[in-house]
C-alpha positions as CSV (number, residue, x, y, z in Angstrom):
1,M,3.5,-26.9,6.4
2,A,0.3,-28.5,5.8
3,K,-0.4,-31.7,4.1
4,T,-2.5,-32.0,0.8
5,G,-3.3,-35.5,-0.1
6,L,0.2,-37.3,0.3
7,H,2.5,-34.2,-0.6
8,I,3.7,-31.4,1.9
9,V,3.0,-27.8,0.6
10,P,5.4,-25.7,2.0
11,D,5.2,-21.6,3.0
12,G,7.3,-20.4,-0.1
13,F,7.7,-22.2,-3.5
14,S,7.3,-25.9,-4.6
15,A,10.3,-27.7,-5.2
16,D,9.6,-27.6,-8.8
17,G,8.6,-23.7,-8.8
18,G,5.5,-25.0,-9.7
19,W,3.3,-23.8,-6.9
20,Y,3.9,-20.6,-4.5
21,T,2.2,-20.7,-0.9
22,D,1.7,-18.3,1.2
23,S,0.6,-18.9,4.9
24,W,-2.0,-17.0,6.3
25,S,-1.8,-18.6,9.5
26,P,0.6,-21.0,10.2
27,D,-0.3,-24.7,10.0
28,R,-3.8,-23.4,9.8
29,V,-4.8,-21.6,6.7
30,L,-2.4,-22.0,3.5
31,W,-3.2,-19.9,-0.1
32,S,-1.5,-21.5,-2.7
33,V,-1.4,-20.2,-6.7
34,R,-0.1,-22.0,-9.9
35,V,3.1,-20.6,-11.3
36,E,3.7,-20.8,-14.9
37,A,6.9,-19.2,-15.1
38,I,9.7,-17.5,-12.9
39,L,10.6,-14.5,-14.8
40,R,13.4,-13.2,-12.2
41,D,15.0,-14.8,-9.3
42,E,18.0,-12.4,-7.8
43,Q,18.8,-11.5,-4.0
44,T,19.2,-7.7,-4.2
45,A,21.1,-5.5,-1.5
46,F,18.1,-5.8,0.9
47,Q,16.0,-8.8,0.0
48,H,15.1,-11.6,-1.9
49,L,13.0,-10.8,-5.1
50,K,11.3,-13.3,-7.5
51,V,8.6,-12.3,-10.3
52,V,6.6,-15.0,-11.5
53,D,4.0,-15.3,-14.2
54,T,0.4,-16.8,-12.9
55,P,-2.5,-18.3,-15.0
56,S,-5.1,-16.8,-11.9
57,H,-3.2,-13.8,-10.7
58,G,-1.1,-12.6,-13.6
59,R,2.2,-11.1,-12.8
60,V,3.1,-11.6,-9.1
61,M,6.2,-10.0,-7.2
62,V,7.2,-11.9,-4.3
63,L,9.7,-10.4,-1.7
64,D,11.2,-12.7,0.9
65,G,8.8,-15.2,0.0
66,A,5.6,-12.7,0.9
67,V,3.3,-11.8,-2.2
68,Q,3.8,-7.7,-2.4
69,V,1.7,-7.3,-5.7
70,A,0.0,-9.0,-8.2
71,S,-1.0,-7.1,-11.7
72,R,-4.6,-8.4,-11.9
73,D,-6.1,-7.3,-8.5
74,E,-3.4,-4.7,-7.4
75,A,-5.3,-1.7,-8.5
76,S,-8.1,-2.5,-5.6
77,Y,-5.1,-1.8,-3.0
78,H,-3.4,1.2,-4.6
79,E,-7.1,3.0,-5.7
80,L,-7.7,3.1,-2.2
81,I,-4.5,3.6,0.1
82,V,-4.4,6.9,-2.4
83,H,-7.6,8.2,-3.3
84,P,-9.5,8.6,0.4
85,G,-6.7,10.8,1.3
86,L,-6.4,13.3,-1.7
87,C,-10.1,13.6,-2.0
88,R,-11.2,15.2,1.2
89,P,-12.9,18.6,1.6
90,A,-10.0,19.6,3.7
91,L,-8.1,19.7,0.1
92,A,-10.9,20.9,-2.3
93,G,-9.9,23.3,-5.1
94,R,-6.0,22.9,-4.6
95,D,-4.3,22.3,-8.0
96,D,-0.8,22.3,-6.0
97,L,-0.8,19.1,-3.8
98,R,2.1,17.3,-3.0
99,V,2.3,13.4,-2.5
100,L,4.9,11.5,-0.9
101,I,5.0,7.7,-1.0
102,I,7.4,5.3,1.3
103,G,8.2,1.8,-0.1
104,G,5.5,1.5,-3.0
105,G,8.4,0.4,-5.3
106,D,6.2,-1.4,-7.6
107,G,4.4,2.2,-8.6
108,G,1.0,1.7,-8.1
109,A,0.4,4.1,-5.3
110,A,2.4,6.6,-7.5
111,R,0.1,5.9,-10.8
112,E,-2.9,6.5,-8.8
113,A,-1.8,9.5,-7.4
114,L,-0.5,11.2,-10.5
115,R,-3.9,10.4,-11.6
116,H,-5.1,13.5,-9.9
117,P,-4.9,16.7,-12.0
118,G,-4.5,18.3,-8.9
119,V,-0.9,16.7,-7.7
120,A,1.7,18.6,-8.8
121,Q,4.2,16.4,-7.5
122,V,4.7,13.1,-6.3
123,Q,8.1,11.9,-4.8
124,L,8.6,8.1,-4.4
125,V,11.0,6.9,-2.0
126,D,12.2,2.9,-2.1
127,I,14.9,1.6,-0.5
128,D,15.6,-0.9,-2.7
129,P,16.3,-0.3,-6.6
130,G,16.0,-3.7,-7.4
131,V,12.0,-3.5,-6.9
132,T,11.5,-0.3,-9.0
133,R,13.7,-2.0,-11.5
134,A,11.7,-4.9,-11.4
135,A,8.4,-2.8,-11.7
136,R,9.8,-0.7,-14.5
137,E,11.0,-4.0,-16.5
138,L,8.3,-6.7,-16.1
139,F,5.1,-5.1,-14.6
140,P,4.0,-2.7,-17.5
141,T,0.5,-2.8,-16.5
142,V,1.3,-1.1,-12.7
143,W,4.8,1.0,-13.8
144,R,2.6,3.1,-16.2
145,L,1.3,6.5,-16.5
146,P,-2.7,6.8,-15.2
147,H,-3.9,7.8,-18.7
148,G,-2.7,5.5,-21.8
149,E,0.4,3.9,-22.7
150,G,3.9,4.5,-21.3
151,S,5.9,4.3,-18.5
152,L,5.5,6.1,-15.4
153,D,8.7,8.0,-15.6
154,L,7.4,10.1,-18.8
155,D,5.3,12.0,-16.2
156,P,7.5,15.1,-15.5
157,R,5.8,15.4,-11.8
158,L,7.3,12.2,-10.8
159,E,10.8,12.0,-8.5
160,V,12.3,8.6,-7.4
161,F,14.7,8.4,-4.6
162,H,16.4,4.9,-3.6
163,E,17.0,5.7,0.4
164,D,15.8,5.3,3.9
165,G,12.2,6.7,4.4
166,V,13.2,7.6,8.0
167,A,16.3,9.1,7.0
168,F,14.6,11.0,3.7
169,L,11.9,12.3,6.4
170,E,14.3,13.6,8.4
171,G,15.6,15.5,5.5
172,G,13.6,18.0,6.2
173,G,11.9,19.9,3.0
174,E,9.1,21.1,1.5
175,G,5.5,19.9,3.5
176,Y,3.2,17.5,1.8
177,D,-0.6,16.9,0.9
178,L,-0.8,13.3,1.5
179,I,2.1,10.9,2.7
180,V,1.3,7.1,1.8
181,V,3.4,4.4,3.7
182,D,2.7,1.5,1.4
183,S,4.9,-0.8,3.5
184,T,5.8,-4.2,4.8
185,D,4.6,-5.6,8.2
186,P,6.5,-4.5,11.4
187,V,9.1,-7.4,11.4
188,G,12.7,-6.7,11.0
189,P,13.8,-3.5,9.5
190,G,10.4,-2.6,8.5
191,A,9.6,-2.3,12.5
192,V,10.5,1.8,12.4
193,L,8.0,2.6,10.0
194,Y,5.4,1.4,12.8
195,S,7.1,3.8,15.4
196,D,6.1,6.7,17.4
197,R,9.1,8.3,16.2
198,F,8.1,7.8,12.7
199,Y,4.8,8.7,12.8
200,G,6.3,12.1,14.6
201,L,8.2,12.9,11.4
202,I,5.2,12.2,9.3
203,R,3.4,14.8,11.5
204,D,6.1,17.4,10.8
205,R,6.4,17.0,7.3
206,L,2.2,17.5,6.4
207,R,1.0,20.9,5.5
208,P,-2.1,22.1,6.9
209,G,-4.8,20.0,5.7
210,G,-2.7,17.0,5.1
211,A,-3.2,13.3,6.0
212,C,-1.1,10.2,5.8
213,A,-2.6,6.8,4.9
214,V,-1.1,3.3,5.3
215,Q,-1.7,-0.2,5.0
216,G,-2.7,-1.7,8.3
217,G,-2.8,-5.5,7.8
218,S,-6.2,-7.1,8.6
219,W,-8.5,-7.0,11.5
220,W,-9.0,-10.8,11.5
221,Y,-5.4,-12.6,10.5
222,L,-3.1,-9.4,12.0
223,P,-4.8,-7.8,14.3
224,E,-1.9,-6.7,16.3
225,V,-0.5,-4.8,13.0
226,L,-3.9,-2.8,12.9
227,R,-3.8,-1.4,16.1
228,L,-0.3,-0.4,15.8
229,A,-0.9,1.8,12.9
230,H,-4.3,3.2,13.9
231,G,-3.2,3.9,17.8
232,G,0.5,5.5,16.5
233,L,-1.1,7.9,13.9
234,R,-4.0,9.0,16.1
235,R,-1.5,9.7,18.9
236,A,0.5,11.4,16.2
237,L,-2.0,13.1,14.3
238,G,-4.9,13.8,15.8
239,R,-7.7,11.8,14.0
240,A,-7.3,8.1,12.5
241,E,-10.0,6.1,10.9
242,A,-9.8,2.4,9.8
243,Y,-11.2,1.5,6.6
244,Q,-10.4,-1.5,3.8
245,C,-10.1,-2.7,0.5
246,W,-10.3,-5.8,-1.4
247,T,-7.5,-7.7,-2.3
248,D,-7.0,-11.6,-3.3
249,V,-3.4,-12.0,-2.5
250,Y,-3.2,-10.6,0.8
251,P,-4.8,-12.6,3.8
252,G,-8.4,-12.9,4.0
253,G,-9.5,-11.1,1.2
254,L,-10.2,-7.8,3.1
255,W,-7.0,-5.8,4.0
256,N,-7.5,-2.9,6.3
257,L,-5.8,0.4,5.4
258,V,-5.6,3.9,8.1
259,L,-6.0,6.9,7.2
260,A,-5.1,9.7,9.7
261,T,-5.7,13.5,9.7
262,Q,-5.1,16.5,11.5
263,G,-8.4,17.0,12.9
264,D,-11.2,16.6,10.1
265,D,-13.4,13.6,9.4
266,P,-11.3,11.3,7.0
267,R,-14.9,9.5,5.6
268,E,-15.9,12.6,4.2
269,V,-15.6,13.2,0.6
270,D,-15.3,15.7,-1.9
271,L,-17.2,14.7,-4.5
272,A,-16.1,17.2,-6.9
273,R,-12.1,15.8,-6.7
274,A,-14.0,12.1,-6.9
275,G,-16.0,12.6,-9.4
276,A,-13.4,14.1,-11.8
277,L,-11.0,10.9,-11.4
278,E,-11.0,8.7,-14.3
279,G,-10.2,5.4,-15.2
280,C,-11.1,4.5,-11.4
281,A,-12.0,0.6,-11.6
282,W,-12.3,0.2,-7.8
283,Y,-12.8,3.9,-5.9
284,D,-15.5,6.2,-6.2
285,A,-17.8,8.7,-3.9
286,E,-19.8,5.8,-2.6
287,V,-16.8,3.4,-2.0
288,H,-15.0,6.0,-0.1
289,R,-18.0,6.1,2.3
290,A,-18.3,2.7,2.2
291,A,-15.3,1.6,2.9
292,F,-15.1,3.1,6.2
293,A,-17.5,1.0,7.4
294,L,-16.2,-2.2,9.7
295,P,-18.2,-4.5,11.5
296,P,-18.6,-4.4,15.2
297,N,-16.1,-6.9,15.8
298,A,-13.3,-5.5,13.5
299,R,-13.9,-2.2,15.9
300,A,-13.8,-4.3,18.8
301,V,-10.1,-4.8,17.5
302,L,-9.7,-0.8,17.2
303,A,-11.2,-0.3,20.8
304,E,-8.2,-1.8,22.3
305,T,-6.0,1.3,20.9
306,R,-7.9,4.1,22.1
307,A,-6.4,4.1,26.1
């Protein structure tokens, strides 16, 4: 907690519910947002879920006290976790692409995958039906078709499963051209999603030329998360490159992602596929290349995973 004047701002919701504060760095850096209304407050079978309206960030979903998605800035994260993996030359000309999203129950990553006309199927696996239910009912700008109005469910290419992501991978079946892991940090039940076992399962379910994109924390605030994801994926798949996206709700304002391939250079971009995307606000071919340009001090953090 930190003092502001004569008041104490807790990590979480204030006593009157009028403010939400996230501790970016305990006892040192706090991020706060004004709350206009609490739209949902429930304990699901897996976590405590709140949905609030804010004047600055639109509608915000908070899980176990941590912001997961804000409607005003979510596209910056979702476009960058999906499009670089699908716009690689290794997939050029393909119109039968299959995408698996583990986590991502808000629907933003699924929406971006469905933006590609070459994607034939998107499977979304989130263990908590409470999250997808809240997204369907309260986040119409996130759980929506990529081109125009309407729920994501109207796109026949989308399948939604509520089960454990590890068990889903272990179940076998067809392979994927991109696996997106839009997960929490490696704490509690989420720790398995950063394990060598999990990354090995991902490797085994990728088609030739396939790749995996994951959220990787922050090299500044959460360097251990980035090292864990980067090192594990590099060992499993052969090549992993860290990159970044802008965000206003995750610690630091710049958030790291990791794109791992089976050998091709994740930084290269298929100009035809990237240029054919319609409706993107944050991604294009120039952003694809620039996102992988990390500063020297960030590269120094990653150097610790290369042994």
